Residue, then its C-alpha position, 0 to 999 in steps of 0.5 A: m500500500s502507499v500514500r500518494l501526495w498531490l503537492i499543490r502550490h498555492g496561487a500567486t500573491d502580490w509578493s510572489d509576483a514581485s519576487r519577494l520571499n513569502g515565508w511565514t508572513d500571511v500574505p493573501l492570494s492576489d486576483r491572479g492567484r484566485l484565478q489559478a486556484r479556481s482553474l485547479a478545480g477542474r483538474l482536481n475535482a474528479r479526484e477522491f482524496v482521503g484527506v485535504w490538508s493545507s498550510d495554516l497560512a491564508r494563501a494556502v487555505e484559500t487556494a484549497r477552498l477555491a480548488v476543492a473544498g475546505p482543508v484541514p489547516d496544519p502549521g506543519l505544512r508552512e513554508l520555510d520561515f525566512g526570518t529577516l529575509e521575509g518580504r525581501r526581493w530576490e535581487d536585494i538578497p546578498g549573493e551568498l544567501q541566494r546561492a545557499l538557498e538555491r542549493f537548499d540543503g544546509f540553508e538556514a535563514p538568518g533569524g529564521e528556520s533551517v532546511d533541516q528544521l523544515r524537513s523535520r516538521v514536514l516529514q513528521f506530518v507526511e509520515a503520519l498520513p494514512e494510506g491513500d491519496h492526499a491533497l496538500f495545499t502548501h508552498g514552494g519550499v515544502i514541495r521542493l523538499l518533498l520532491r528532493e526526498t524522491g531524488v527530483d529537484r523541481r520547482v512548482p510554480p504558483g497554482e500548479f502541482a506535482v504528484m509523488a507516491r511513498e510506499a508504506a514499506q519505505q516508510e517503515e524501513r526509514t522508521r526502523g532505521e531511525s530508531g535503530 
């Protein structure tokens, strides 16, 4: 048996359109983001999900509501906390921090969260999911992290999604390896 994750990135915000880092700042969807969320409905409504989950931030919750239904919000699905980088435009971030964030692994936001901390809370959430298909309305960093866990480094644009499967046997093996 397996858990299949529909990793859905929230629609666009004014900040994402301006290349600003939207970490834990609760930025709402823009009009364009609402259109993106509504367009997801036609692509997702035919699916039966065991669970519909979202980050507890407004942009993810609203995307889920417009696309499929009311989600169960969970802070475990939040974006990386960018600390002092929150709201800064990409081009205004020092080059060494840009490169570290692009590498992803080992990145730690000044005054915020590390990718290792993000990984810990996201995997804790995912590993607790029951078998079946789950819609996760979340953020670019969370999706990138989960896809990287499968060996794929792919960025998903706002209002789009990727699908990944996790075999129960792999989950059990990982759990046994961590406890041994």
